Steps between C-alpha positions, in 0.01 A plus 500: 500500500482613857559850635873456557551373146317802356677752722839348422431500128387866509810596703736329256325678207513835678871465586570383144323806355694734734832339402405507129412867516821593686706296250328661202567851643865412558544353151323795337777718634749266327302525173425127487194281559476210741505256204816670371652476846427128515656462153816678604533298814444174304782584262721617792486141630479338157733679258482357152161333542243531219176686473327164519667443841366842609153411371500178707631681805240778485225270374405738218469463122812503277373834355474657844853381595634626167338840559657523845848422361457745210400777733791440736729476200377841382583636852847350460461264794525180285672383187440192282748263343416210262578163660811330371319167536186605318483829312124507534533541876570844643706508814429801724758677718499803725701807396707687757203737541277191558743357757499835675124524532475138612748564776295798615173294479652222709653735759181698534300178517715375783438825692128482431487138617689586815262786573202273433623239747671745743334372820528131416753262653692273262283208615186697421634593156574132426152395613338774292695397195401136559134589527512730196653224297221267609241761407666541158477123445131509592441779251668299223277204570 
């Protein structure tokens, strides 16, 4: 690893930590965790999917996914229905309260993203996204 590799890696980690901390502070005010936020947004885009689908999406254990769903159900953001195809499968849906918080999370995320990339041209944003996707692939491998 040469100097530019090390500096770039450290810069990515530093920015990631700053974004993570800001996100945690924002979500704390909404009385949810980052994992709960990801769960809500997953079901926003995937109404009726199972807990196993969530487990695969988040890459967590089934128990962890179940716990997330149970906590959000207790907060009245989600509800569960037995599948008509297979009664052993629980289909998860957002309540009206869940839809409302997802809408706020998405709108606030759009504003945060716009602020983050405020001084970037569209071409620069596209290049950045391209490179971030390549970095993500490198991390997976």
